[in-house]
N, C-alpha and C positions, 0 to 999 in steps of 0.2 A: 495393422496389428503387428506387434513385435514378434509374436510366435504363432505358428499355425498348427492346429491339431484338429482333425476331423471329428465329427460327432461321436462315432463309435469308439475311437481311440480315447477321446476325452471321457466318455462314459466308463470305459475300462479303467482309466486312471482314477476316477472317483470311486469306483468299486474297490480298487486296490487300496486307496487311502482309507476307505471305510473298514476294510479288513485289518488295517494296521492300528485302528483305534483300540484302546483297552476294552476288554470284554465287559467290565462293569459299567462302562460309559454307554455301550449300545444295548446291553442286556435289558435295561429298563424301558427301552423305547417300545411303546404300545400303540398300535394302530397308526404307525407313521410310515410313509413311503418316501423314498428319495427319488427326485426327478431332476434331469438335466434339461435346461432350456437354453436357447441361444442368448436371449437378452430379456431383461425385465419388460413388462408391458409398455412402459414409457419409452423404450428403445435406448435408454441411457447405458453407459458403460461404468456407471458409478457404483452399482450394487452388485456384489459378488454372490450373495446368497440371500435366502429368505426362509423364515419359518412361518408357515401358513397353517395355523391351527390353535388349539387350546393348550396352554402350558399345563404341565402336570399339577401345578399349584392351583389351577383353575378348573380342574376336571370334575369338580362337584357339579358344574353346569353342563357336563358332557353327557349326552344321551345315548341310549342303546341304538345301535345301527347307524351311528355317525359315520360319515365318509372319513377315510383316513386323513390325518394331518399330513402336510407335505413339507419336506425340506427340499428347497429348490436350489440347485447350484447352476449359476449362469456361466456358460462357456465363454462367450465372446469377451465379457469384462475381465475374466481371468486371463485370457490370452493377451488382451491389451495391456494388462498390468504387469505381466511377467516377461522376462527376457530370455529365460532358458527353462529346460525341463525341471531342474532342481528347484528353481524358484516357483514354478507352477505347482509342483507336488507340495511344497511347503504352504503355498497360498490355499490350495484346495483343502489341505489338512486343517489349516486354521479356520477356514470357512465352515467346514463340517463341525468342528468343535464348537464354534460360535453358535451355529444354528441348533445343534443338539442341546447346547446350554439353554437356549430359549425354551426348548421343550421342557426342560427341568425347572423353568421359572427364573432363570438367572437373567437379569436385565443388562442392557448395554453398559450402564455405569459400572456395575460389578465386573463385567467382562474386561473393561478398560483397566480396572484395578488389578485384575489377574493377568493382564497382558494378552488377552485373546480377542481384542477388538481394535 
């Protein structure tokens, strides 16, 4: 890995980047939790984050008492992709925006057009 950051420090960095996001971006998040995991289930370093849940545009199928949707940020892929702390902060920021966009129903194609993928 190019960069090392322990679990607690990485979680703190994710929280810091969440706090830096615009209020109107995070205010609408309903029943969503943010989780840091070391790697995706397949063990790869290719995936930086994942939105696991129902997009806001599909919430008509969403029932009462549903478990929270999850936005997962993968620590080891971020560390492998980044050479320094500034790059890591930028990449975590981009990952958070990308996964939050999926909550709002924005797909990868549109995120590419907007420069967030």
